[in-house]
C-alpha positions as CSV (number, residue, x, y, z in Angstrom):
1,M,28.4,-1.4,-15.1
2,K,28.4,2.1,-13.5
3,K,30.3,4.8,-15.5
4,D,32.1,6.1,-12.2
5,D,33.3,2.4,-11.6
6,L,34.8,2.3,-15.1
7,L,36.2,5.8,-14.9
8,A,37.7,5.2,-11.5
9,G,39.9,2.4,-12.7
10,I,41.0,3.8,-16.1
11,M,41.5,7.3,-14.9
12,G,43.2,5.9,-11.8
13,L,45.7,4.1,-14.2
14,V,46.3,7.1,-16.4
15,I,46.8,9.5,-13.5
16,G,49.3,7.2,-11.9
17,D,51.2,6.8,-15.1
18,A,51.4,10.6,-15.7
19,V,52.7,11.2,-12.0
20,G,55.3,8.5,-12.6
21,V,56.5,9.6,-16.1
22,P,58.9,12.4,-15.2
23,V,60.8,10.4,-12.6
24,E,61.0,6.9,-14.3
25,F,64.3,5.2,-13.5
26,K,65.2,7.5,-10.5
27,T,66.3,5.3,-7.5
28,R,64.6,5.2,-4.2
29,V,67.4,6.9,-2.6
30,E,67.1,9.7,-5.0
31,L,63.4,10.1,-4.4
32,K,63.9,9.9,-0.7
33,A,66.0,13.1,-1.1
34,D,63.7,14.7,-3.5
35,P,60.3,13.0,-3.2
36,V,57.4,13.3,-5.7
37,K,54.6,15.2,-3.8
38,D,52.4,16.3,-6.7
39,M,52.1,15.7,-10.6
40,R,55.2,17.1,-12.2
41,G,56.2,17.9,-15.7
42,Y,59.3,17.4,-17.8
43,G,62.0,15.1,-16.2
44,K,63.2,11.9,-17.9
45,Y,61.3,12.3,-21.2
46,N,61.0,16.0,-21.2
47,Q,57.3,16.0,-21.5
48,P,54.7,18.4,-20.3
49,V,52.8,17.9,-17.2
50,G,50.0,15.3,-17.3
51,T,51.7,13.4,-20.0
52,W,51.1,9.7,-20.0
53,S,53.1,6.9,-21.5
54,D,52.7,3.5,-23.3
55,D,51.0,2.0,-20.1
56,S,47.9,4.2,-20.8
57,S,48.2,4.0,-24.8
58,L,48.2,0.4,-24.8
59,T,45.3,0.2,-22.3
60,F,43.3,2.6,-24.5
61,C,44.3,0.4,-27.6
62,L,42.6,-2.6,-25.7
63,M,39.6,-0.6,-24.7
64,E,38.9,0.9,-28.1
65,S,39.4,-2.7,-29.7
66,L,36.9,-4.2,-27.1
67,C,34.2,-1.6,-28.0
68,T,33.6,-3.6,-31.2
69,G,34.0,-7.1,-29.7
70,Y,36.9,-9.4,-28.7
71,D,39.2,-9.5,-31.7
72,L,43.0,-10.1,-31.3
73,A,43.8,-9.2,-34.8
74,D,42.2,-5.8,-34.5
75,L,44.0,-5.4,-31.1
76,G,47.3,-6.1,-32.7
77,A,46.7,-3.7,-35.6
78,K,46.1,-0.9,-33.0
79,F,49.4,-1.8,-31.3
80,V,51.2,-1.5,-34.7
81,S,49.4,1.9,-35.3
82,W,50.4,3.1,-31.9
83,F,54.1,2.1,-32.4
84,N,54.3,3.5,-35.9
85,D,52.0,6.4,-36.1
86,G,51.7,7.5,-32.5
87,Y,48.0,6.5,-32.4
88,L,46.3,7.0,-29.0
89,T,49.3,8.9,-27.6
90,P,49.4,12.1,-25.8
91,H,51.5,14.0,-28.3
92,N,51.1,11.9,-31.4
93,E,54.3,9.8,-31.0
94,A,55.1,6.7,-29.0
95,F,57.8,7.0,-26.4
96,D,59.2,4.8,-23.6
97,I,58.7,1.4,-25.3
98,G,59.7,-1.8,-23.6
99,I,62.1,-4.2,-25.8
100,C,59.8,-7.1,-25.6
101,T,56.9,-5.1,-26.6
102,E,58.6,-3.5,-29.6
103,E,60.1,-7.0,-30.6
104,S,56.5,-8.4,-30.5
105,I,54.9,-5.5,-32.4
106,R,57.4,-5.9,-35.2
107,R,56.4,-9.6,-35.3
108,L,52.8,-8.6,-35.6
109,E,53.8,-6.2,-38.5
110,E,55.3,-9.3,-40.2
111,G,52.0,-11.2,-40.0
112,V,52.8,-13.4,-37.0
113,A,49.5,-14.5,-35.5
114,P,48.6,-12.3,-32.4
115,V,48.8,-15.2,-29.9
116,E,52.1,-16.2,-31.3
117,A,53.8,-12.7,-31.4
118,G,54.7,-12.2,-27.6
119,G,58.1,-13.1,-26.1
120,R,58.2,-16.7,-24.5
121,D,61.6,-16.5,-22.9
122,E,62.3,-16.2,-19.3
123,Y,63.8,-12.6,-19.9
124,D,60.7,-11.7,-21.6
125,N,58.8,-11.3,-18.2
126,G,58.7,-7.5,-18.0
127,N,55.4,-5.7,-16.9
128,G,54.4,-4.8,-20.5
129,S,51.3,-6.8,-20.7
130,L,50.3,-6.3,-17.0
131,M,50.3,-2.5,-17.4
132,R,47.6,-2.6,-20.0
133,I,45.4,-5.6,-19.0
134,L,42.9,-3.7,-16.8
135,P,40.0,-3.3,-19.3
136,L,39.5,-7.1,-19.3
137,A,38.5,-6.7,-15.5
138,Y,35.4,-4.9,-16.8
139,Y,34.9,-6.8,-20.1
140,L,35.2,-10.3,-18.7
141,K,34.0,-10.1,-15.3
142,D,30.6,-11.9,-15.8
143,I,32.0,-14.8,-17.7
144,A,33.1,-18.1,-16.3
145,V,36.6,-18.1,-14.6
146,E,38.3,-20.6,-16.9
147,E,37.1,-18.6,-20.0
148,R,38.1,-15.5,-18.4
149,L,41.7,-16.6,-17.7
150,K,42.0,-18.0,-21.2
151,K,41.4,-14.7,-22.7
152,I,43.6,-12.9,-20.4
153,A,46.5,-15.3,-21.5
154,E,45.5,-14.5,-25.1
155,V,45.7,-10.7,-24.6
156,S,48.8,-10.9,-22.7
157,S,50.4,-13.1,-25.4
158,L,50.4,-10.4,-28.0
159,T,53.4,-9.0,-26.4
160,H,54.2,-11.2,-23.2
161,A,53.6,-14.9,-23.8
162,H,55.5,-16.5,-21.1
163,P,53.3,-18.2,-18.4
164,R,54.9,-16.0,-15.6
165,S,53.7,-12.8,-17.3
166,I,50.3,-14.5,-18.0
167,L,49.9,-15.4,-14.4
168,G,50.6,-12.0,-13.3
169,C,48.0,-10.7,-15.5
170,G,45.5,-13.2,-14.2
171,I,46.2,-12.3,-10.4
172,Y,45.8,-8.5,-11.3
173,V,42.5,-8.8,-13.2
174,E,40.9,-11.1,-10.7
175,F,41.7,-8.8,-7.9
176,A,40.5,-5.9,-9.9
177,I,37.2,-7.8,-10.6
178,K,36.6,-8.4,-6.9
179,L,37.1,-4.6,-6.1
180,V,34.7,-3.8,-8.9
181,E,32.2,-6.1,-7.3
182,G,32.6,-4.0,-4.1
183,A,34.9,-6.3,-2.0
184,E,37.0,-4.8,0.8
185,L,40.8,-5.2,0.1
186,E,41.4,-8.2,2.4
187,E,38.4,-10.1,1.1
188,A,39.3,-9.5,-2.5
189,Y,42.9,-10.4,-1.8
190,Q,41.9,-13.8,-0.2
191,E,39.4,-14.6,-2.9
192,T,41.8,-13.9,-5.6
193,K,44.3,-16.1,-4.1
194,E,41.8,-19.2,-3.9
195,I,41.0,-18.6,-7.5
196,I,44.4,-18.3,-8.8
197,K,45.8,-21.3,-6.9
198,E,42.9,-23.5,-8.0
199,Y,43.0,-22.5,-11.6
200,Y,46.7,-22.4,-12.3
201,Q,47.6,-25.9,-10.9
202,Q,48.0,-27.3,-14.5
203,A,51.1,-26.9,-16.8
204,P,52.6,-24.6,-17.7
205,Y,51.5,-22.4,-14.9
206,Q,52.0,-24.6,-11.9
207,E,55.7,-24.3,-11.7
208,E,55.5,-20.5,-12.1
209,L,53.2,-20.0,-8.9
210,E,56.5,-20.2,-6.7
211,H,57.5,-16.8,-8.4
212,Y,54.3,-15.3,-6.8
213,H,54.8,-17.0,-3.4
214,R,55.0,-13.7,-1.4
215,I,51.5,-12.8,-3.0
216,L,49.8,-16.0,-3.0
217,E,51.2,-17.8,0.1
218,A,52.2,-14.9,2.4
219,E,50.6,-11.5,3.2
220,I,52.3,-9.1,0.7
221,G,51.0,-6.1,2.6
222,Q,53.0,-7.1,5.8
223,L,56.4,-6.9,4.1
224,K,58.7,-3.8,5.0
225,E,59.2,-1.3,2.2
226,D,62.9,-2.4,1.8
227,E,61.7,-6.0,0.9
228,I,59.7,-4.5,-2.0
229,K,61.4,-4.2,-5.4
230,S,59.8,-1.7,-8.1
231,T,61.6,-2.7,-11.2
232,G,60.0,-3.5,-14.6
233,Y,59.9,-7.2,-13.9
234,V,56.4,-8.4,-13.8
235,V,56.5,-10.0,-10.4
236,D,58.3,-7.0,-8.7
237,T,55.7,-4.6,-10.2
238,L,52.7,-6.6,-9.1
239,E,54.1,-7.0,-5.6
240,A,54.9,-3.2,-5.3
241,A,51.3,-2.4,-6.5
242,L,49.7,-4.7,-4.0
243,W,52.0,-3.7,-1.2
244,V,51.3,0.0,-1.7
245,L,47.5,-0.7,-1.9
246,F,47.5,-2.3,1.6
247,N,49.8,0.4,3.0
248,S,47.9,3.4,1.9
249,H,44.7,5.1,3.1
250,S,43.7,7.2,0.0
251,Y,44.1,7.1,-3.8
252,Q,46.7,10.1,-3.7
253,E,48.7,8.5,-1.0
254,A,48.8,5.1,-2.9
255,I,50.2,6.9,-6.2
256,L,52.7,9.1,-4.4
257,K,54.0,6.0,-2.3
258,A,54.1,3.9,-5.7
259,V,56.0,6.6,-7.5
260,N,58.5,7.3,-4.6
261,L,59.5,3.5,-4.7
262,G,61.6,4.6,-7.6
263,E,62.7,2.6,-10.9
264,D,59.8,1.8,-13.1
265,T,57.7,4.5,-11.5
266,D,55.1,5.1,-14.3
267,T,54.1,1.4,-14.7
268,V,54.1,0.7,-10.9
269,A,52.0,3.7,-10.3
270,A,49.7,2.9,-13.2
271,V,49.2,-0.6,-12.0
272,T,48.7,0.6,-8.5
273,G,46.5,3.4,-9.8
274,G,44.1,1.2,-11.6
275,L,43.3,-0.8,-8.4
276,A,43.4,2.1,-6.1
277,G,41.0,3.9,-8.3
278,I,38.5,1.4,-8.3
279,Y,38.9,0.7,-4.5
280,Y,38.6,4.5,-3.5
281,G,36.2,5.4,-6.1
282,Y,36.1,8.1,-8.9
283,Q,35.3,11.0,-6.5
284,A,38.6,10.1,-4.7
285,L,40.8,11.0,-7.7
286,P,42.4,14.3,-7.3
287,K,40.5,16.9,-9.4
288,E,43.7,19.0,-9.8
289,W,45.5,16.1,-11.3
290,M,42.8,15.0,-13.3
291,G,42.6,18.4,-14.9
292,K,46.1,18.2,-16.1
293,I,45.9,14.9,-17.9
294,V,46.6,15.4,-21.6
295,K,43.7,14.8,-23.9
296,K,41.4,14.2,-21.0
297,D,38.2,14.8,-23.0
298,E,39.3,12.2,-25.6
299,I,39.9,9.7,-22.9
300,L,36.7,10.3,-21.3
301,K,34.9,9.8,-24.6
302,L,36.6,6.5,-25.2
303,V,35.5,5.4,-21.7
304,D,32.1,6.3,-22.4
305,E,32.1,4.3,-25.7
306,F,33.7,1.3,-23.7
307,Q,30.9,1.5,-21.2
308,Q,28.2,1.5,-23.8
309,S,29.7,-1.7,-25.4
310,L,29.7,-3.6,-22.3
């Protein structure tokens, strides 16, 4: 694994997160009137420029845990430490916590087994596991697809255990792996669709495939912007990220387009940014934005440790 490939995806995610944080929950109409054109500070959470959110923090928890091997109990302990102690946060406190994630972490605190902790109801299908799953694309890319998708399901299930959330994570990681391997966008997309439709034919996933119809059976990039939602619902977030990727020509354009869709701006941009970073490469990440990322040196050190462990 080349370090630049790893940096591209992880820093791509973090930068997208940081660009989106100040305008989270602004509507598309509001952002059309005052579009984000650069990395801003303050705004929604009154955080300094370059501040990233739970999307990045929980991604770092997964990366750090994987540095010493695949251990769900260790990962769960890191989530608890993030929530209670501000572990792996930009300013030593957690903010912007999803309801399902918070409830799941409380269950982890109570000693519930990691794979049993996540929400299982239909309303538990936020994007809280999708936003942090990217490190598995690097960690699992060389193992058999059945084993890979099983582990994706387990890691998602710490907070989001409904089959729909797991399926979204599977699509995302498979797509990311194809990009890491050097595939062009369309090639990566078609190969991902084939893998996903073949593997997820069994219960409980088969009946969930219809929710991803616009990704798996149509061509998501050909939809119009007003057909794309950018909410915190896992399907909307994944659709938005893929749509942006197919309708942009650079990393920077992808991030700004993702953020200016409005609503769950930090997570849509983080999910987009992971893929766009991998696709366009580390050198394509704007140096000015990179330089503003809070605790950048600590993040780079963690990426280095993760790379050495692979």
